[in-house]
C-alpha distance (Angstrom), angle and dihedral (degrees) to the residues before:
residue distance angle dihedral
M1 . . .
E2 3.78 . .
E3 3.80 121.6 .
T4 3.81 94.9 -104.3
G5 3.80 91.1 51.9
I6 3.79 91.3 50.3
L7 3.80 92.1 50.1
V8 3.80 91.4 49.7
T9 3.81 91.2 48.8
I10 3.80 92.1 49.4
G11 3.79 90.6 47.0
K12 3.80 92.6 51.1
R13 3.78 91.1 49.8
L14 3.80 92.1 49.2
R15 3.82 91.3 48.6
A16 3.81 91.7 49.0
R17 3.81 91.7 50.4
R18 3.81 92.4 46.6
K19 3.79 91.4 50.6
Y20 3.80 91.1 45.6
L21 3.81 87.0 57.8
D22 3.83 89.6 47.5
M23 3.80 90.0 -121.6
T24 3.80 125.8 148.1
Q25 3.78 124.0 -135.3
A26 3.79 87.9 -112.1
Q27 3.80 91.9 54.5
L28 3.80 91.7 48.6
S29 3.79 92.7 46.6
Y30 3.81 89.5 51.8
K31 3.82 91.0 52.1
V32 3.81 92.9 51.6
E33 3.82 95.3 36.7
T34 3.78 98.4 -119.4
D35 3.78 137.9 113.4
P36 3.83 119.9 -82.2
S37 3.81 88.8 -126.0
Y38 3.81 88.6 62.3
I39 3.81 90.4 54.3
R40 3.82 89.3 50.3
K41 3.81 90.5 52.0
V42 3.81 92.4 47.7
E43 3.80 92.3 48.8
S44 3.79 91.4 49.6
G45 3.82 93.2 47.5
K46 3.80 93.8 -116.8
V47 3.79 98.0 124.2
N48 3.78 130.8 58.2
I49 3.79 97.4 -127.7
S50 3.80 120.3 -150.9
I51 3.79 119.7 -120.9
S52 3.80 90.7 -118.9
K53 3.82 93.1 54.0
L54 3.81 90.7 43.5
H55 3.80 88.3 53.0
E56 3.83 90.6 51.4
I57 3.79 91.4 50.3
T58 3.80 94.8 46.8
A59 3.82 89.8 48.8
A60 3.81 89.9 52.0
L61 3.81 88.7 49.8
D62 3.81 92.1 46.8
V63 3.80 94.0 -123.3
S64 3.80 128.1 119.7
L65 3.79 123.7 -116.5
S66 3.80 89.7 -124.1
E67 3.81 91.6 54.3
L68 3.80 92.0 47.2
L69 3.81 93.1 48.4
E70 3.81 97.0 42.1
D71 3.82 110.6 134.3
V72 3.82 93.8 -2.5
């Protein structure tokens, strides 16, 4: 899978988990101390997210990195 496809897949999974938790992008961005526009870009696969920021986001969403990245 090419990089763009991986980023889109990760973004979709993050969005699904956030919505499952009934959390807004603003609430998530507050938890991980970033701007809501960054969360939008991550969820749409438009930013190459660092592992450390991805770890922060998955922790805020109470999901493990391994679960998020399974079969990517």
